[in-house]
BAGUFI-476076 format. One record per residue (C-alpha): residue number from 1; residue in one letter; x, y, z. Coordinates in nm, 2 decimals. Example, Ala and Ser with C-alpha at 12.3 -4.5 7.8 and 13.67 -1.06 7.14 Angstrom:
# BAGUFI-476076
<atom n="1" res="a" xx="1.23" yy="-0.45" zz="0.78"/>
<atom n="2" res="s" xx="1.37" yy="-0.11" zz="0.71"/>
END
This chain:
# BAGUFI-476076
<atom n="1" res="m" xx="1.05" yy="-2.39" zz="2.34"/>
<atom n="2" res="s" xx="0.73" yy="-2.58" zz="2.29"/>
<atom n="3" res="e" xx="0.51" yy="-2.25" zz="2.33"/>
<atom n="4" res="i" xx="0.68" yy="-2.08" zz="2.03"/>
<atom n="5" res="s" xx="0.46" yy="-2.02" zz="1.74"/>
<atom n="6" res="i" xx="0.60" yy="-2.02" zz="1.39"/>
<atom n="7" res="v" xx="0.35" yy="-1.91" zz="1.13"/>
<atom n="8" res="g" xx="0.41" yy="-1.85" zz="0.74"/>
<atom n="9" res="v" xx="0.18" yy="-1.63" zz="0.55"/>
<atom n="10" res="s" xx="0.14" yy="-1.67" zz="0.17"/>
<atom n="11" res="g" xx="0.02" yy="-1.37" zz="-0.01"/>
<atom n="12" res="s" xx="-0.10" yy="-1.56" zz="-0.29"/>
<atom n="13" res="l" xx="-0.45" yy="-1.59" zz="-0.39"/>
<atom n="14" res="s" xx="-0.37" yy="-1.86" zz="-0.65"/>
<atom n="15" res="k" xx="-0.40" yy="-2.24" zz="-0.56"/>
<atom n="16" res="p" xx="-0.18" yy="-2.41" zz="-0.61"/>
<atom n="17" res="s" xx="0.08" yy="-2.14" zz="-0.58"/>
<atom n="18" res="r" xx="0.46" yy="-2.13" zz="-0.60"/>
<atom n="19" res="t" xx="0.46" yy="-1.87" zz="-0.32"/>
<atom n="20" res="s" xx="0.29" yy="-2.13" zz="-0.09"/>
<atom n="21" res="a" xx="0.54" yy="-2.38" zz="-0.19"/>
<atom n="22" res="l" xx="0.82" yy="-2.16" zz="-0.12"/>
<atom n="23" res="v" xx="0.68" yy="-2.06" zz="0.24"/>
<atom n="24" res="s" xx="0.60" yy="-2.42" zz="0.30"/>
<atom n="25" res="a" xx="0.97" yy="-2.52" zz="0.22"/>
<atom n="26" res="v" xx="1.09" yy="-2.26" zz="0.43"/>
<atom n="27" res="l" xx="0.85" yy="-2.37" zz="0.74"/>
<atom n="28" res="e" xx="0.97" yy="-2.73" zz="0.70"/>
<atom n="29" res="g" xx="1.33" yy="-2.63" zz="0.71"/>
<atom n="30" res="i" xx="1.27" yy="-2.43" zz="0.99"/>
<atom n="31" res="s" xx="1.09" yy="-2.70" zz="1.18"/>
<atom n="32" res="i" xx="1.35" yy="-2.96" zz="1.11"/>
<atom n="33" res="k" xx="1.63" yy="-2.78" zz="1.24"/>
<atom n="34" res="s" xx="1.43" yy="-2.64" zz="1.53"/>
<atom n="35" res="g" xx="1.21" yy="-2.93" zz="1.62"/>
<atom n="36" res="l" xx="0.92" yy="-2.70" zz="1.65"/>
<atom n="37" res="p" xx="0.59" yy="-2.71" zz="1.47"/>
<atom n="38" res="a" xx="0.49" yy="-2.45" zz="1.20"/>
<atom n="39" res="t" xx="0.16" yy="-2.33" zz="1.04"/>
<atom n="40" res="l" xx="0.09" yy="-2.23" zz="0.70"/>
<atom n="41" res="l" xx="-0.17" yy="-1.95" zz="0.64"/>
<atom n="42" res="e" xx="-0.26" yy="-1.90" zz="0.28"/>
<atom n="43" res="l" xx="-0.45" yy="-1.57" zz="0.18"/>
<atom n="44" res="s" xx="-0.64" yy="-1.77" zz="-0.10"/>
<atom n="45" res="d" xx="-0.82" yy="-1.93" zz="0.20"/>
<atom n="46" res="s" xx="-0.94" yy="-1.63" zz="0.40"/>
<atom n="47" res="a" xx="-0.94" yy="-1.36" zz="0.14"/>
<atom n="48" res="a" xx="-1.31" yy="-1.29" zz="0.13"/>
<atom n="49" res="e" xx="-1.33" yy="-1.24" zz="0.50"/>
<atom n="50" res="l" xx="-1.04" yy="-1.04" zz="0.51"/>
<atom n="51" res="f" xx="-1.11" yy="-0.82" zz="0.20"/>
<atom n="52" res="a" xx="-1.46" yy="-0.75" zz="0.36"/>
<atom n="53" res="a" xx="-1.31" yy="-0.62" zz="0.67"/>
<atom n="54" res="r" xx="-1.20" yy="-0.24" zz="0.67"/>
<atom n="55" res="s" xx="-1.05" yy="-0.26" zz="1.02"/>
<atom n="56" res="s" xx="-0.97" yy="-0.51" zz="1.27"/>
<atom n="57" res="a" xx="-1.27" yy="-0.42" zz="1.46"/>
<atom n="58" res="s" xx="-1.52" yy="-0.50" zz="1.18"/>
<atom n="59" res="a" xx="-1.34" yy="-0.83" zz="1.11"/>
<atom n="60" res="s" xx="-1.56" yy="-1.14" zz="1.09"/>
<atom n="61" res="p" xx="-1.45" yy="-1.43" zz="1.35"/>
<atom n="62" res="p" xx="-1.29" yy="-1.61" zz="1.07"/>
<atom n="63" res="a" xx="-1.08" yy="-1.30" zz="0.98"/>
<atom n="64" res="r" xx="-0.98" yy="-1.20" zz="1.33"/>
<atom n="65" res="k" xx="-0.88" yy="-1.58" zz="1.41"/>
<atom n="66" res="f" xx="-0.64" yy="-1.53" zz="1.10"/>
<atom n="67" res="l" xx="-0.54" yy="-1.20" zz="1.22"/>
<atom n="68" res="e" xx="-0.47" yy="-1.33" zz="1.57"/>
<atom n="69" res="q" xx="-0.23" yy="-1.61" zz="1.43"/>
<atom n="70" res="v" xx="-0.03" yy="-1.35" zz="1.27"/>
<atom n="71" res="e" xx="-0.02" yy="-1.11" zz="1.57"/>
<atom n="72" res="q" xx="0.07" yy="-1.38" zz="1.82"/>
<atom n="73" res="a" xx="0.32" yy="-1.57" zz="1.62"/>
<atom n="74" res="d" xx="0.66" yy="-1.56" zz="1.77"/>
<atom n="75" res="l" xx="0.82" yy="-1.59" zz="1.40"/>
<atom n="76" res="l" xx="0.66" yy="-1.52" zz="1.08"/>
<atom n="77" res="v" xx="0.76" yy="-1.64" zz="0.72"/>
<atom n="78" res="i" xx="0.60" yy="-1.40" zz="0.46"/>
<atom n="79" res="g" xx="0.58" yy="-1.50" zz="0.09"/>
<atom n="80" res="t" xx="0.47" yy="-1.28" zz="-0.20"/>
<atom n="81" res="p" xx="0.41" yy="-1.34" zz="-0.53"/>
<atom n="82" res="v" xx="0.54" yy="-1.02" zz="-0.72"/>
<atom n="83" res="y" xx="0.29" yy="-0.81" zz="-0.91"/>
<atom n="84" res="r" xx="0.38" yy="-0.51" zz="-1.10"/>
<atom n="85" res="a" xx="0.70" yy="-0.49" zz="-0.92"/>
<atom n="86" res="s" xx="0.57" yy="-0.50" zz="-0.57"/>
<atom n="87" res="y" xx="0.40" yy="-0.75" zz="-0.33"/>
<atom n="88" res="t" xx="0.03" yy="-0.82" zz="-0.35"/>
<atom n="89" res="g" xx="-0.26" yy="-0.58" zz="-0.26"/>
<atom n="90" res="a" xx="-0.41" yy="-0.86" zz="-0.06"/>
<atom n="91" res="l" xx="-0.06" yy="-0.91" zz="0.17"/>
<atom n="92" res="k" xx="-0.10" yy="-0.52" zz="0.22"/>
<atom n="93" res="h" xx="-0.44" yy="-0.54" zz="0.33"/>
<atom n="94" res="l" xx="-0.36" yy="-0.79" zz="0.58"/>
<atom n="95" res="f" xx="-0.08" yy="-0.57" zz="0.73"/>
<atom n="96" res="d" xx="-0.34" yy="-0.28" zz="0.72"/>
<atom n="97" res="l" xx="-0.56" yy="-0.47" zz="0.96"/>
<atom n="98" res="v" xx="-0.31" yy="-0.62" zz="1.19"/>
<atom n="99" res="d" xx="-0.22" yy="-0.44" zz="1.53"/>
<atom n="100" res="h" xx="0.13" yy="-0.31" zz="1.45"/>
<atom n="101" res="r" xx="0.22" yy="-0.32" zz="1.81"/>
<atom n="102" res="s" xx="0.23" yy="-0.67" zz="1.78"/>
<atom n="103" res="f" xx="0.54" yy="-0.67" zz="1.55"/>
<atom n="104" res="s" xx="0.80" yy="-0.50" zz="1.78"/>
<atom n="105" res="g" xx="1.11" yy="-0.71" zz="1.75"/>
<atom n="106" res="k" xx="0.90" yy="-1.01" zz="1.60"/>
<atom n="107" res="p" xx="1.17" yy="-1.18" zz="1.35"/>
<atom n="108" res="i" xx="1.03" yy="-1.21" zz="1.01"/>
<atom n="109" res="v" xx="1.16" yy="-1.41" zz="0.74"/>
<atom n="110" res="l" xx="1.13" yy="-1.28" zz="0.36"/>
<atom n="111" res="t" xx="1.03" yy="-1.46" zz="0.07"/>
<atom n="112" res="a" xx="0.90" yy="-1.40" zz="-0.28"/>
<atom n="113" res="t" xx="0.85" yy="-1.54" zz="-0.60"/>
<atom n="114" res="g" xx="0.83" yy="-1.39" zz="-0.97"/>
<atom n="115" res="g" xx="0.85" yy="-1.47" zz="-1.32"/>
<atom n="116" res="s" xx="1.17" yy="-1.30" zz="-1.36"/>
<atom n="117" res="l" xx="1.51" yy="-1.21" zz="-1.16"/>
<atom n="118" res="l" xx="1.45" yy="-0.85" zz="-1.26"/>
<atom n="119" res="h" xx="1.20" yy="-0.83" zz="-0.96"/>
<atom n="120" res="a" xx="1.44" yy="-0.98" zz="-0.71"/>
<atom n="121" res="l" xx="1.49" yy="-0.66" zz="-0.53"/>
<atom n="122" res="v" xx="1.10" yy="-0.65" zz="-0.42"/>
<atom n="123" res="i" xx="1.24" yy="-0.80" zz="-0.09"/>
<atom n="124" res="e" xx="1.49" yy="-0.54" zz="0.00"/>
<atom n="125" res="h" xx="1.28" yy="-0.23" zz="-0.17"/>
<atom n="126" res="q" xx="0.95" yy="-0.32" zz="-0.04"/>
<atom n="127" res="l" xx="0.91" yy="-0.60" zz="0.21"/>
<atom n="128" res="r" xx="1.19" yy="-0.48" zz="0.43"/>
<atom n="129" res="p" xx="1.06" yy="-0.11" zz="0.46"/>
<atom n="130" res="l" xx="0.72" yy="-0.24" zz="0.50"/>
<atom n="131" res="f" xx="0.84" yy="-0.46" zz="0.85"/>
<atom n="132" res="g" xx="1.09" yy="-0.17" zz="0.93"/>
<atom n="133" res="f" xx="0.79" yy="0.03" zz="0.95"/>
<atom n="134" res="l" xx="0.63" yy="-0.23" zz="1.21"/>
<atom n="135" res="n" xx="0.93" yy="-0.24" zz="1.41"/>
<atom n="136" res="a" xx="1.00" yy="-0.59" zz="1.32"/>
<atom n="137" res="l" xx="1.32" yy="-0.77" zz="1.29"/>
<atom n="138" res="t" xx="1.36" yy="-0.89" zz="0.94"/>
<atom n="139" res="l" xx="1.63" yy="-1.17" zz="0.92"/>
<atom n="140" res="p" xx="1.94" yy="-1.13" zz="0.71"/>
<atom n="141" res="t" xx="1.87" yy="-1.41" zz="0.44"/>
<atom n="142" res="s" xx="1.57" yy="-1.40" zz="0.23"/>
<atom n="143" res="v" xx="1.47" yy="-1.62" zz="-0.06"/>
<atom n="144" res="y" xx="1.34" yy="-1.51" zz="-0.42"/>
<atom n="145" res="a" xx="1.25" yy="-1.80" zz="-0.65"/>
<atom n="146" res="v" xx="1.15" yy="-1.78" zz="-1.01"/>
<atom n="147" res="e" xx="0.93" yy="-2.04" zz="-1.22"/>
<atom n="148" res="a" xx="1.24" yy="-2.22" zz="-1.33"/>
<atom n="149" res="d" xx="1.33" yy="-2.30" zz="-0.97"/>
<atom n="150" res="f" xx="1.01" yy="-2.51" zz="-0.94"/>
<atom n="151" res="s" xx="0.90" yy="-2.84" zz="-1.08"/>
<atom n="152" res="s" xx="0.53" yy="-2.93" zz="-1.00"/>
<atom n="153" res="y" xx="0.54" yy="-2.68" zz="-0.72"/>
<atom n="154" res="s" xx="0.83" yy="-2.82" zz="-0.56"/>
<atom n="155" res="l" xx="1.15" yy="-2.67" zz="-0.55"/>
<atom n="156" res="v" xx="1.46" yy="-2.84" zz="-0.74"/>
<atom n="157" res="r" xx="1.72" yy="-2.56" zz="-0.74"/>
<atom n="158" res="p" xx="2.01" yy="-2.65" zz="-0.48"/>
<atom n="159" res="e" xx="2.08" yy="-2.28" zz="-0.41"/>
<atom n="160" res="i" xx="1.76" yy="-2.22" zz="-0.30"/>
<atom n="161" res="h" xx="1.76" yy="-2.51" zz="-0.06"/>
<atom n="162" res="e" xx="2.09" yy="-2.38" zz="0.06"/>
<atom n="163" res="r" xx="1.94" yy="-2.02" zz="0.13"/>
<atom n="164" res="i" xx="1.65" yy="-2.21" zz="0.35"/>
<atom n="165" res="e" xx="1.92" yy="-2.40" zz="0.53"/>
<atom n="166" res="r" xx="2.09" yy="-2.08" zz="0.62"/>
<atom n="167" res="i" xx="1.76" yy="-1.90" zz="0.71"/>
<atom n="168" res="a" xx="1.68" yy="-2.19" zz="0.94"/>
<atom n="169" res="s" xx="2.04" yy="-2.15" zz="1.12"/>
<atom n="170" res="e" xx="1.94" yy="-1.77" zz="1.15"/>
<atom n="171" res="v" xx="1.62" yy="-1.84" zz="1.30"/>
<atom n="172" res="i" xx="1.78" yy="-2.08" zz="1.57"/>
<atom n="173" res="l" xx="1.99" yy="-1.78" zz="1.67"/>
<atom n="174" res="h" xx="1.71" yy="-1.54" zz="1.70"/>
<atom n="175" res="l" xx="1.41" yy="-1.68" zz="1.78"/>
<atom n="176" res="p" xx="1.44" yy="-1.82" zz="2.16"/>
<atom n="177" res="r" xx="1.59" yy="-1.48" zz="2.25"/>
<atom n="178" res="t" xx="1.33" yy="-1.27" zz="2.07"/>
<atom n="179" res="a" xx="1.02" yy="-1.50" zz="2.18"/>
<atom n="180" res="a" xx="1.15" yy="-1.47" zz="2.55"/>
<atom n="181" res="s" xx="1.20" yy="-1.09" zz="2.52"/>
<atom n="182" res="r" xx="0.84" yy="-1.04" zz="2.38"/>
<atom n="183" res="r" xx="0.67" yy="-1.26" zz="2.63"/>
<atom n="184" res="t" xx="0.85" yy="-1.07" zz="2.90"/>
<atom n="185" res="e" xx="0.75" yy="-0.74" zz="2.75"/>
<atom n="186" res="a" xx="0.37" yy="-0.85" zz="2.70"/>
<atom n="187" res="k" xx="0.35" yy="-0.98" zz="3.09"/>
<atom n="188" res="a" xx="0.49" yy="-0.62" zz="3.22"/>
<atom n="189" res="v" xx="0.22" yy="-0.47" zz="2.99"/>
<atom n="190" res="t" xx="-0.05" yy="-0.67" zz="3.15"/>
<atom n="191" res="v" xx="0.06" yy="-0.62" zz="3.50"/>
END
């Protein structure tokens, strides 16, 4: 299983970021349970290059590398702060640039942060449809956290940690199967 690539994407343009902290915590939970390394990609680090690209073909080398890491991941943990009842425009731009074919059957963990529990359904009403369109496999458990769930950008609410543990268990069930299936499909396409 060492070939498996686990990548987290934080759609926040702020640093430090509660969204990045949440995605990092989910990646850590998955890594502990699976024994696999994980990588966090922050849009705040690559925003200028990504925003300059109108298509993947026009992406600079650093932007192309970012896109390839997302496309080639066997599992993605996606996080977004909620702005005006939706995910960020920066995150949307990223998914406008990636090759949609790379998402078929890819397991996705959905996370979001917001100022109020009123926006918790952004995961169900905004993110799941986006990844459904991309033909990805969104895992059942998601995490939504508000400012009160953090202290100095660390998660402090036990219920959030319980959800992360449940996510890690779901990943263990789905990841080896979907990663092997995706690799088999990729080999069949290249032959």
